[in-house]
C-alpha positions in Angstrom: 11.6 6.0 28.0 9.5 5.3 30.7 6.0 4.3 31.4 5.3 7.7 33.0 6.5 9.5 29.9 4.3 7.4 27.5 1.9 5.0 29.7 2.6 2.4 32.1 3.8 -0.7 30.0 1.9 -3.9 30.8 4.9 -5.7 30.8 6.7 -4.3 33.8 3.8 -3.2 36.1 4.5 -4.7 39.7 1.9 -7.2 40.3 1.6 -10.7 41.6 2.0 -13.6 39.6 -1.9 -14.5 39.4 -2.7 -10.7 38.5 0.1 -10.9 35.7 -1.8 -13.7 34.3 -5.3 -12.4 34.5 -4.1 -9.3 32.8 -2.5 -11.3 29.9 -3.9 -10.2 26.6 -4.0 -13.6 25.1 -5.7 -14.8 28.4 -9.0 -15.1 26.6 -7.8 -16.8 23.4 -6.3 -19.3 25.9 -9.5 -20.0 27.4 -11.4 -20.1 23.9 -9.0 -22.4 22.4 -9.4 -24.8 25.3 -13.0 -24.8 24.9 -13.3 -25.2 21.4 -10.8 -28.3 21.6 -12.8 -29.6 24.4 -16.1 -29.5 22.4 -14.9 -30.9 18.9 -12.5 -33.5 20.8 -15.5 -34.9 22.9 -17.7 -34.9 19.6 -15.0 -36.6 17.0 -12.0 -39.1 17.7 -10.7 -37.9 14.4 -10.6 -34.3 15.5 -8.3 -35.4 18.9 -6.1 -38.1 16.7 -2.5 -37.0 15.8 -3.9 -37.2 11.9 -6.7 -34.7 13.0 -4.4 -32.3 14.8 -1.9 -32.2 11.8 -5.0 -31.4 9.6 -6.2 -28.4 11.5 -2.9 -27.1 12.2 -2.2 -26.7 8.5 -4.7 -23.9 8.0 -3.9 -22.4 11.4 -0.2 -22.4 10.3 -0.5 -20.1 7.1 -3.3 -18.0 8.9 -1.0 -17.9 11.9 1.9 -16.3 9.9 -0.3 -13.5 8.6 -2.3 -12.8 12.0 0.9 -12.6 14.1 2.3 -9.9 11.4 -1.1 -8.2 11.6 -1.3 -8.3 15.3 2.2 -6.3 15.6 0.7 -3.6 13.2 -2.4 -3.5 15.3 -0.5 -3.2 18.5 1.4 -0.3 16.7 -1.9 1.4 15.9 -2.3 0.5 12.2 -4.4 -1.8 9.9 -3.5 -3.5 6.5 -6.2 -4.2 4.4 -3.7 -5.2 1.4 -2.3 -8.0 3.3 -4.5 -10.7 1.8 -4.4 -9.9 -1.8 -0.5 -9.2 -1.6 -0.3 -13.1 -0.7 -1.9 -13.6 -4.1 0.8 -11.2 -5.7 3.6 -12.8 -4.2 2.6 -16.1 -5.5 1.6 -15.0 -9.1 5.1 -13.3 -9.2 6.7 -16.4 -8.0 4.8 -18.8 -10.4 4.8 -16.5 -13.4 8.5 -15.7 -13.3 9.4 -19.1 -12.9 7.1 -20.7 -15.6 6.7 -17.9 -18.1 10.3 -16.4 -18.2 12.7 -19.2 -16.9 13.6 -17.8 -13.5 14.9 -20.0 -11.2 12.1 -20.5 -8.4 14.5 -19.1 -5.7 15.3 -16.1 -7.8 11.6 -15.9 -8.5 10.8 -15.9 -4.8 13.5 -13.2 -4.3 11.8 -11.0 -6.9 8.4 -11.4 -5.0 10.3 -10.5 -1.8 11.3 -7.6 -3.2 8.1 -6.6 -4.7 6.1 -7.3 -1.4 8.6 -5.3 0.7 8.4 -2.3 -1.6 4.5 -2.4 -1.2 4.8 -2.6 2.5 7.2 0.4 2.4 5.0 2.3 0.2 2.1 1.7 2.5 3.9 3.0 5.5 5.5 5.8 3.6 2.0 7.1 2.6 0.4 6.7 6.1 3.0 8.4 7.9 3.6 11.0 5.5 0.1 12.2 4.9 -1.1 10.8 8.1 -4.4 9.3 6.2 -5.9 6.5 7.7 -4.3 3.2 7.1 -7.5 1.7 6.7 -8.1 4.0 3.7 -4.7 3.9 2.3 -4.5 0.0 2.4 -7.8 -0.3 1.0 -6.6 1.8 -2.1 -3.5 -0.5 -2.2 -6.0 -3.7 -1.8 -7.8 -2.4 -5.1 -4.9 -1.7 -7.1 -3.2 -5.0 -6.6 -6.3 -6.7 -7.1 -6.7 -5.1 -10.4 -3.0 -5.6 -11.2 -3.3 -9.4 -10.4 -6.2 -9.9 -12.7 -5.0 -7.5 -15.5 -1.4 -9.0 -15.6 -2.2 -12.5 -15.5 -4.8 -12.3 -18.1 -2.3 -10.4 -20.2 0.1 -13.2 -19.9 -1.8 -16.5 -19.9 -5.2 -15.5 -21.2 -6.8 -16.9 -18.1 -7.1 -15.8 -14.5 -4.7 -18.5 -13.6 -0.9 -19.4 -13.8 0.6 -22.6 -13.2 3.1 -25.5 -14.1 5.4 -24.4 -11.4 6.3 -28.0 -10.7 8.5 -28.0 -13.9 10.5 -25.1 -13.1 14.2 -25.2 -12.1 14.8 -25.2 -8.4 11.4 -26.2 -7.5 12.1 -29.4 -5.7 14.5 -27.6 -3.3 12.3 -24.7 -2.4 9.1 -26.9 -2.0 11.0 -29.0 0.4 11.9 -26.0 2.5 8.7 -24.1 2.2 5.7 -26.6 1.7 7.2 -29.9 2.4 6.3 -32.2 5.3 7.8 -33.7 8.3 7.0 -37.1 10.1 6.4 -36.9 13.8 5.5 -40.3 15.4 4.3 -41.7 12.1 1.8 -38.6 11.4 3.0 -36.0 8.7 3.0 -32.4 9.6 3.4 -29.4 7.2 6.6 -27.7 7.3 4.5 -24.3 7.2 3.7 -25.2 11.0 7.3 -24.6 11.9 7.8 -21.8 10.0 4.6 -20.3 11.9 6.3 -21.4 15.3 9.5 -19.4 14.1 7.7 -16.2 13.3 5.6 -16.3 16.5 8.7 -16.7 18.4 10.8 -14.0 16.7 7.7 -11.6 17.0 7.3 -12.4 20.8 10.8 -11.7 21.4 10.8 -8.3 19.6 7.7 -7.4 21.5 8.7 -8.4 24.8 12.6 -8.3 25.0 13.5 -5.5 22.7 13.5 -1.7 22.4 11.7 -2.1 19.2 8.7 -3.8 21.2 8.8 -0.8 23.8 8.5 1.6 20.4 5.5 -0.7 19.1 3.5 -0.5 22.3 4.3 3.4 22.5 3.4 4.2 19.1 0.3 2.4 19.3 -0.9 3.7 22.7 -0.1 7.3 22.4 1.9 8.3 19.1 2.4 11.9 19.8 3.8 11.1 23.4 5.9 8.6 22.0 7.5 11.1 19.5 7.9 13.5 22.6 10.3 10.9 24.2 12.2 10.3 21.0 10.7 7.2 19.5 11.1 7.0 16.1 7.6 6.6 15.1 7.4 6.9 11.6 10.6 4.1 11.2 8.4 1.8 13.3 5.1 2.1 11.6 7.3 1.8 8.1 8.5 -1.3 9.5 5.6 -2.9 10.7 3.9 -2.3 7.5 6.8 -4.0 5.6 6.9 -6.8 8.4 3.1 -7.5 7.2 4.2 -7.7 3.8 6.8 -10.2 4.4 4.5 -12.4 5.9 2.2 -12.0 3.1 5.2 -13.0 0.9 6.0 -16.0 3.2 2.4 -17.2 2.8 2.2 -16.5 -0.9 5.1 -18.6 -1.8 4.2 -21.5 0.7 0.7 -21.4 -0.9 2.3 -21.3 -4.5 4.8 -24.1 -3.8 2.2 -26.4 -2.7 -0.5 -26.2 -5.0 2.2 -25.3 -8.0 -0.5 -22.7 -9.3 -2.0 -19.6 -8.4 -5.5 -17.9 -9.2 -5.3 -14.3 -9.6 -7.9 -13.6 -7.1 -6.3 -15.5 -4.2 -6.1 -14.0 -0.9 -9.1 -11.7 -1.5 -11.0 -11.5 1.5 -8.4 -13.1 4.0 -7.5 -9.8 5.4 -10.4 -9.8 7.5 -9.8 -13.1 9.0 -6.4 -12.0 9.8 -7.7 -9.1 11.8 -10.3 -11.2 13.3 -7.5 -13.9 14.4 -5.4 -10.9 15.9 -8.6 -9.8 17.6 -9.6 -13.0 19.3 -6.1 -13.5 20.4 -6.5 -10.2 22.5 -5.4 -7.1 20.2 -7.3 -4.1 20.7 -8.6 -2.4 17.6 -7.3 1.1 19.1 -3.7 0.0 19.3 -1.0 -0.3 22.2 -2.2 -3.9 23.3 -1.9 -7.1 22.6 0.6 -10.1 21.9 1.8 -12.3 19.1 1.2 -15.4 21.1 -2.5 -14.4 21.4 -2.7 -14.0 17.6 -1.2 -17.3 17.0 -4.0 -19.0 19.5 -6.5 -17.0 17.4 -5.3 -18.7 14.3 -5.4 -22.3 16.3 -9.2 -21.7 17.3 -9.8 -20.6 13.7 -8.1 -24.2 12.5 -9.8 -26.1 14.9 -13.2 -24.7 13.8 -12.4 -24.9 10.3 -11.8 -28.6 10.5 -13.8 -29.6 13.5 -17.1 -28.4 11.8 -16.1 -30.5 8.7 -15.1 -33.6 11.1 -18.6 -33.5 12.8 -20.4 -33.1 9.3 -22.1 -29.9 9.8 -22.9 -27.4 7.1 -20.0 -25.3 6.3 -22.0 -22.3 6.5 -21.9 -22.4 10.3 -18.3 -21.5 10.1 -19.2 -18.0 9.5 -21.5 -18.0 12.3 -18.8 -19.3 14.4 -16.2 -16.8 13.5 -18.9 -13.8 14.2 -19.7 -15.1 17.5 -15.8 -15.6 18.6 -15.2 -12.1 17.4 -18.1 -10.6 19.5 -16.9 -12.8 22.8 -13.4 -12.1 22.3 -13.7 -8.2 21.8 -16.0 -8.4 25.0 -13.1 -10.2 26.7 -10.5 -8.0 25.6 -12.4 -5.0 27.0 -13.0 -6.6 30.4 -9.3 -7.7 30.5 -8.0 -4.4 29.6 -10.2 -2.5 32.1 -8.7 -4.9 35.0 -5.3 -4.3 33.9 -5.9 -0.6 34.0 -7.1 -1.0 37.5 -4.3 -3.2 38.7 -1.8 -0.6 37.2 -3.5 2.3 39.0 
């Protein structure tokens, strides 16, 4: 597959170093991250302290894991509105099996992974076989999972919450791996940050250094043209939906192990936050353009704003305003960067 057969790949365009920097999809996110950090750091000494950094990296990590997976899917030209509620489903399976049915925590996590991957596979199969918009398909999955989460949890516990995970066999080991902390320079950082870094690094390698990365950009940019040159478009998209499902399982497991209980409505509404982080990071809503690093940076901006507003003592309602403003500015910046990239290639 060549750029001429599908469309010129941004990664291989023959341009100078400065131009390569200017057409990077995450450029706008980097500028935004620096600006947001400079603003909050200048207003709050706590924000820029090691403890403050650990504080705002924590929400950025769990959001970042999901944002990176969602970014891959968006680059491939699809959306997954069930990603948020699937984090709750994964956590509920883990806690319910471990506390109500005597499963070892590791076995319960494995069961949750199987269910999550099955949901991702089903989403991908329906989208590729029916050619229905992924927005509609995954919205249907979102509603079904929401109903299952509430109905099954109420049937088993009589409430909308299931807890008691700390007493389950295997909890200590699983919690150390997925929900523990590490000491760096006397400051405790959540181990979820390491998982976030690993996910981002793997996703970046796949996009930029592998054949699968070529396929993802190709199906997102022009699916029919990609099929014509032999790209396995259906398999690629199914794999992307399953990747998003895997990320939802990982985040759901991290949160369940951290709090040792799960609400049946957890994760609802978060799917839009994941998309916002990916868009802030340089992903186009039309597909075929973006980066995993950009999505991770979008999550950092989210984390800084989320905690920075608290550090400054502002009303938390301003956070939603900030997200909306960042989304609009990022979309405009992405459009300008993309237009410049097209001019450079031609």
